[in-house]
N, C-alpha and C positions, 0 to 999 in steps of 0.2 A: 503909575509906571507905564511906559510905552515900549512897544516892540516893533521890529521891522524884520520881515522874512524875505530872503531872496532864494528862488527855486531854480535849480538847474536840472535839465534832463527830461525824463519820460513822464507819462501820465501817472505812473505809480508815485513818483515824487510829488507831482501836483496834488495827488490825493493825500499823501502824508502831510504836505504843508497845510492843507485845509484842516487837518486834525491838529496840527501844531497851533494854528490860529485859534481854533475852537477851544483847545485846552488852555491856552494863555488867557483868552478872554473870560473863561470860566474862573480863572484865578484873579481876575480884576485888571488885567493888562488891557491897554487900548492901542490900536494900530497907530504907527507914526508914518507920515507921508514920505519921509526919507531917513536914511541911516543916521544922519547927524542929529536928528530929533529923538532918537530912540535910546532908552536905557538898556534894552536887550536887543542885540543884533544877532540874527540867526541866518545861517547858510544851510540849505538843504541840497546836498551835493550829488553829483553824478560822476561815475568813473568809466562809463562805456567807451568814451573816446577822448583822445588827447586834447581836443579843442575845449572840451568842458573843463579839463584840469587847468588849462592855461587861463581861461576866463576866470575861474575861481581864484587863482593866485593873484590876479590883478585886483579883484574885489577884496581879497584879504589884506592887500596892501593898504587900502583905504581904512579897513577896520582897525589895523594896527595903529594908524595915525589917530583915529578917533579914540582909541583906547588910551593912547598916550596923552591926549588932551583931557580925558576924563577917566581916570583909573577905576572909578566905580562902575563904569559901563561894563556890561557882561557880554562876552563874545562866545557864541556857540556854533559848532560845526557838526551837522548831522548828515545822515545819508550814506550812500555807497562809497564815496571817496573817503570819507572819514573811516569807514569800516576797513577799507583796503590799506590804509596806512596807520592802523590803530596803534601799532607798536612805536610809532615815531611822531605822532601828530603833535604832542606837547613839546617835544625836543625841537622840532622844526618850526613850530609856531607857538612860542612861549606866551604870547598875549592871549591865546585861546583859553577860555575858562572851562568849557565843557564840550565834550565830543561824544557822539552816540551814533550807533548804527541804525539801519532801518527797522530792526526788531526791538529797539529800545526808545522809541519816541516818547512812550509814556513816562520814562524815567526823568524826562526834562522837568516835569512838575516837581518830582521828588528833589531834584537838584536845586531848583529855585527856592524851595521851602527849607533847604538845609542851612546849617550855620556857616559852612565854609563854601564860598562860591569860587573855587579855584581848582583847576587841573583835575577834573574828574572825568573818567571815560566809562561808557556803557556800551558793550558790544555783543552781548549774547542775545539770541532770539528768544523772546519771552511772550510774545503775543501780537495780535493784529492791531494796527492803528484804527481799523474800522470800528472798533469798540469804544473809541474815544470820542469826546465832543468834537464837532466840526463846524467850520465856518465856510460855507460854499461860496464860490465866485458868483454863481447864479442860483437863485432859489429853486428854479424849475429843472435844473440838470444836476446829476449827482454821479460820483464814482462809487462803485461797490466792489471792494476787494474780496475776491472769492478764494484766493490762494496766495501764498508767498513762496519764494524760492524756486529752484529749478533742478530737476534730476538729469537734465541733458549735460553733455560734456563737450560742447562746441569748443574747438581748439583756440578760438580767438576771444572767447567771452569770459568776463570777470564776474558775471552775476552769481554763479553758484558759490563763489567764495565770499561775496558781499551780502547775499540774501539767504544763503544756506540751501538745504534740501527742501524739496517741495512739501508744503503743508497746506491741506485744504480746510476751509472753514465748514462746519456742519451745515447741511442744507437748511435745517430749521432756523438756524441763526441768520442765514442770509435772507430767507423769506420774511422773517420778522423785521429785519432791518429795512428791507425793500418796502414792506407794507407801511412802516413808519415814515419812510421818505415820501411815499405817495400821499400819505396823510398830511404831510407838511407842504404839499404842493409840487412835488417833483413829478415831471411828466416824462423825462428821459433818463435812463440809467445806463451807464457804461460799466460793464464788468471788467475787472482788472486782474491780471495774473501774469507771471512770466511765461506761462504756457497754459492758457485758460482751458483749452480743450482736452487737457489731461486731468482736469478737475475730478476729484472724488475718489480716485483709485486708492488713495491712502486712508480713506475713512474706515473706521472700524466701530462696531461689528458689521455694519452693512455698508457696502460701497454705494456710491452714487455716480451718475455720469453727467457730463456737461449738457448733453441733450435733455436729460431729465430736469436739470436745473433750469434750462431755458423754458421748458414747457410749464414748469410750476410758476416761474416768474410771469410768463405770458398770461396766466390765469388771474393775476392781480388786477382787480377793477381799478381803472384810472391810470394805469401805467401805459402810456401811449407808444413809447419807443424803447427798445432794448438794443444796445450795441455791445461789442466786446473787443478787447485787444490784450495781448496778441496771441493767436493760435500758432501751432507748429504744424507744418505740412504733414509730418508723419502721423499726427493724431487727428487730422481732418477727416473724420469718418462720415459715412453716408447718413447716419442719423442726425448729425449736426447740419449737414447740407440740406437734408429734407426739412429740418426745422425752419430754415429760411423760406421755404416754399409754403409751409403750413401754418406758422405762427404769425398772427396779424401784427404783433408789436415788434417782431424781430426785423431789423432794418435790412434793406437790400444792399448791404455793403460788407465785404469780407477783406480784411487785411491779411494777406498770405505771404509771409516773408520768404523770399527766394534766396538771397545772398549771392548766388552765382548760377549761371546757366551751364556751367561745365561740370559734368559728373565727377571728373578727377578732382577738381577744386573742391567740390562739395564733400568728397571723401576726406580730403585733407582738412577741411573745416570740421569734420565729424558731425555732419548734419543728418546722417542716417536716412537720407533719401537721395535719389539721383534725378537727373533731368527728366527721365521718362515718368517716374513716379509723380513728380511735381506736375507735369503736364496732364497726367491722368486725373489728378485731383481737380485741376482747372477745368478739364472737359466735363467731369461729373457735376461740378458747380454750375457751369454754364448750361448744362442739360436740364438741371432741376430749377435753376433760377436764371432764365435767359437774360434778364435785364440787370443782372447784378453789377455793381461797381467793384472792380478788383483793384486793390492797391498792394504795394509790396515794399520790402527793404532790399537794397543791393549794396554789396561791398566791392569796391574796385581796388585792384592792386594787392590782393592777398599774396603772401610769399609763394613764389613759384608760378603765379598766373602768367601764362604766355599770351602773346598777341592772339593766337588762334583760340585760346580758351576765353579770352575777353570777347572775341567775336561770337563765341557760343552764347555768351550773356546777351549780346546785342540781338542775335537771331531769336532767342527766346522772348525777349521783350517785344520784338516785332510780332512774333507769333501770338503771344497772349494779348497784346495791345492793352496795357494797363490804363486805368483811369487816373493813376498818379503813382508816384514812387518816392521814397526817401532814399537818397543815394549818398554814399559815404566813401571817403578814402580809408583804406585799411590803416588802423592805428594800433600798434602793439600795446597790450595791457599787461601790467605786472602779474607774474604768477601764472600766465597762460602758456600753453604749449607753443602757440604761434609766435609769441614774443621771443622765443629762443631760436627762431630760424636764423641761420647764417648764410644760407644759399638761396638763390632765386629771388633775392630782394628786388622788388620793382622800384626803379629810381623815382623820386618824388615828382619830377617833371613829367615822367611818363604816366604816373598815376593821375596827375592833374589833367593831362591831355585826354586820357581815357574817360575820366569823369565828365569832361566837357562833351565828348561825343555821346556818352550815355544820357546825360541830361537833355541834350538836344533831341534825341530819339524819344525819350520819355515824354517830353513836352509835346512833341508832334502827335504821339499816340493819344495823349490825354486830351489834346485839342480836338482831334478827330472824334474821339469817343464822346466828348461833351456835346457835340453837335446834335446828338440824338435827342437831347432835351429841348432844343429850340422848337417852338410851336406847341410844346406840351404844357399842361397845367400840373404843377407839382405842389405837394404839401410841404410847407416850410415851418419849422419851429423858429420863431422870431427870437433872436438873441440880443438885439439892441440896434443902435445907430450904426450905419455904414462907417467904416474906418476912413474911407476916402471922400465921402460926401455926407455932411451932417443932415442934409434934407432927405436922405434915403435911409431905408432900413436894411439890416443885415440878418440873415438867418441861415439855416442849414437844412438841406433836403434829407429825405430818408436814405439817399445814396451817399450821404456825407459830403455833398457838394455845397460850398459856400455860395450864397446868392445875395446880391444887392438889388433892392427893388423899391419902387415907390408904393406907398400905401399908408393905411391908418392903424394897422395892427400894433399891439403892444408887446413888449418882451414877455415871453412865456406863453403867448398865444400860438395856435396853429393856424396858419393862413394858407389860402390857395393862391398861387402865383403863376401867371402866364409868363413863360420864358421867352424872351425876345432875342437874346444873343448869348454866346458862350465863348470863353477862352479856355486855355489849358487849366487854369486855376479856379475860375469863378463863373457863375451864371449871372445874368441880369434880366430883370423883368418888372412886371407890374401886378399888384394885388388885385384879385377879383373882389371888389368891395361888397358885392351882393351875396357872396358865398364864402363864409368862413369854414375852415376845416373843423374847428372846435375850440 
C-alpha cells in the first residue's frame, strides 16, 4: 500500500505530517511520488488564512476525481481546517473517508485497521503527536512539540477552537525525546508550540518554565542548536532573553510576532500588549543579545485599521528594523470575533496597496540588516544542494539566514563559511575548507 501526504500551513503541521508518515510506514505503507500513485491520499490542513482554504479546495477537487477513478482509494483530511468544519466535512465532501483534528492523528492507524473505511471523524484532543513514530525530512534536524493549544483570545485567531486549551508536555518526556533524537544523529531541534514561552505553567504538581526547559536541553551533549517558534510578546520574559546570551546551543534568532504597530488595533486584536510594551521587549532583547536576528508577523487591513494606524505599523517596522517578516492580509476566520465586524472594513484594494508598501519597507530593512554579515565568517548547518545552483550548497546560519555557498561539506555537517554578499533573503559565500565547525 502506498500513501501521499500534502501539508498546508505552519511548522506544527509539518511536524504532525512527519508523524503521519512515520506511523504509516510503521504500518507497512510506502510513500508514493504523486497522488495518482497512492492508495491513501492525506491532506494535513491549515485554517489560519483564507488562502490556505482556497488552495485545499482545489486539491480536494483532484482527490475527488481520483476517488471516482478508483473507489477503493482512501481519502483523509486532517488538521485544523478539518477540525474547524467537523460538523459538515462529510456532507460537503462525501468522497472523504476519514477526517481528524490535530489531537487525533494517532487515530488514523486505528481507522486504517478497522473493517469499515468510510465516513469516520475524530476530533477530540487525546494526546501529542510527538509520541508517535516519525519520518523526518532531514535526519539531522527535528521538531520537538513542547505544548499544544493556546489560552490567548486573539480576536482574529481560530487556533484555540481548532487546537484547544494549552497543554504542556512534562519536561522529563521532552528531555528523553530530545536525547533520543540526538542519539539518532539530530544536531538541531526546533521547539514547537502555539505560545512556546508560556510553556509549563499548567504542569502539576510542579510547574516548569520555558527558560528552565531551554537550560536543560542545552545541557544535552551533542545538541548543537536549539530554536523555537512562536513566542508571544506578553510572555517574553527576561529569563528567556538572558538564555539567548548564556546558552551556547540557543540560536541568535527570535521570532517575535507584532501583528500591528498601533496600540488601538492591538487592543481590538486582543493581543494584551501595546506598542510601548512591544518596543520595551525589543530593547531588552537587543541589549542582552546585540547581534540577534529579529523576525515577526504582521497583519494588514484588520477591521477598523485607519491609514494613520497603518502608518504606526510602518514606523515601528522602521524603528525595529527587522531581519525579516511574514506579512498577511487580514482574513476573517469562522467563529472569531473579528469575522463578525461590519464596520471599518478595509477594502481589498486598499489592503493590497498597504501590504505592498509594508513588504517594500520590510525588504529594505532586511537587506540593510543582512549587510552586517558581509565579511564575516559564519557557522552554517548544511542542508543540501542550493535550490538555484546545483554546483553550490545551501545551509542555514545560527541567525536563521539561508546561505548559498561553494564548498565540500555534506548535509548535516557544520561548516565555516566566509560571507561575500547579502540580499534581503539570502547570503552567499565560500566555505573555509581548512576549518570545519564540527
